[in-house]
N, C-alpha and C positions, 0 to 999 in steps of 0.2 A: 443218522448219517446224512440224510438229505438236508435236514435243517442246518447242520453244521456247514455243509457245502454251500447251501444257499446264502448263509450269513457271510461266508468267506467271499463268495462272488460279489455280493452286495457291497461289502466293505472295499473290495478291490476296485469296483466301479466308482464308488463314492470318493475314493482318495486318489484316483488316477488323474494324471495331467490330461489336458485336452489331446495332446499327441498320442498318449498311451490309450485313451478311450478310442481314438480313431483306429489304432492298430488292433485293439481288441475287437472292434466291430468287423474289421476286415478279416481277421482270423476266424471269427464265427461265421461270417459270410462264406468263406472258403470251405469251412467244415460243413455247413448246410448244403452247399452245392455238391460237394463230394458225397455226402450221405444220400442226397437225392439221386445222384447218378447210380450209386450202388443199389439203392432200393429199386430203382427202375430196372436195373440189370437183373435183379433177383425176382422181378415180377411183383413187387410190393408197392403198387401205385399209391395206396392211401398214405403210407409212410413217406413216400417221395413227395407227395403233395404237401404234407405237413412241413417238411424241410424246405421246400420251395416257397411256401407261404412265409416262413420265418425269414428266408433270404430276401424275399420281396420287402418285408418290413424293414430289414436292415438297409436295403438300398433306398427305400423311401426316406429313412432317417438321414442317410448320407445326402440325399438330394435336398431335404429340408434344411440341413445345417450348412450347406455349401453357400458361401458368399461369392458369387460369380464375379463381383466387382473388385474383390480383394487382390486379385492377381491376373495376369494376362491369360493364364491357362484355365481360368475358371469356367468360361463357356464351353471349352472342349471337354473338360472333366464332367460338366453337367450333361453333355451329349453322350458321354460314355455311360454315366449312371442311368440316364433315361433309356438308352438302348438296352442296357443290362436288365432294367426293370421290366421292359416290354418282353424281352426274351424269356425271363423267368416266368412271367405270366403265361406266355404262349406255351412254354414247356410244361407248366403245370396243367394247362387245359388239354394239351394233346398227349401228354405222357411221352414226349419225344426225348429220348436219352441223348441223342446227338446235340440237340439244342442245349441241354444241361452241360454237356462236355464243352461246347463252345463257350458257354458262360464261364466255366472253370478256367479255360484258356485265357480269358480276359481278367478274371479275378486274381489269378496267381501272380502275374507280374505287377498288377495294381497293388496288391497287399505287400509284396516285396518292396515296392517303391515307397509305400507309406512307412514301412518299417525303417528303411534307410533314412527317410526324411526325419522321422522321430528320433532316430539315433543321432543324427547330425544336430538336431535342436538340443538334445540332451547334452551333447558334448560342448556346445557353445554356451549353454546356460550355466554360469558359475555361481556358486552360493555366495551371497553378499557378506554374511557374518564372518567367515574366516578372513576375508580380505580386509574387512573393517577392523577386526581384532589385530591383524598384523600392522595396519596403518597406525593404530593407536598404541602399539606396544611400547612400553617404557614411558608413556606420558601420564599414566595414572599413578596414584600413590602405591607404594609397595603393598602387595596383598589385595589390591583392588582389581576387579575384573573390568570388562568392557563398560564404558560409561561410568567408571569409578565405583561400581557396586560390586560387593562381595568378592 
């Protein structure tokens, strides 16, 4: 079972668009933060530390992949990611559930915003093949497909 799930997740990541990868990271970040908060509330600090460590890795990847010069909000987003990374480190070191909850309050709207942006990008990205096929309809020999083949 675990091998099938691992293969499915790996295939999902390998075939995902950049926008989808970003939303997948944000979803997992939110899951890790919620799991850490729950573990701290249940007195399971070692488990919380594992979830917080994974959340830190995700935020580090978000920081590394962010091109702050690509848009005017880049530097502000970097400051949010940097703050979040520091808070996750501090929460892991102190076992402070309130800090973890504060991180969740930042990650939730951030993840929601990235999902909305990814959906907007997906709506504007139109496949080229159907439009090309429609443009060339009727110009090929009968029975021939796009570019006159098959």
